[in-house]
Steps between C-alpha positions, in 0.01 A plus 500: 500500500192644336205275429268533200186362665287814460600531135423136428174513696381802304597335171284203603214741575471384862417740782732507800227384739413213265861378478541531876203267555628254239837468674366508857635844598337812633484787254737701721754215502489479119530877477814487716645235269410693184654817644818314597447568870496128576628201306273201447599160630578231247159332525320834460715587200419161347125556550518849350693372196251216453197732513665749262600211270869595499822335613617599846808654333271741315398655832851626561656553160561852387382593154770443242682812393440688825778578741 
């Protein structure tokens, strides 16, 4: 499952280090999540979605029309 966190973060004009601090992660932990090396826990995913002002589903949905 591919996450869209980096894409959504960039669209919100938030730096990776800034988002990491806002959701109580190290920058390296957020980088691992954004690069699909690690999956976030439910609470972390909720915090990320809240900061990015999106629904938690939006973190994991693929863009429509893409295979």
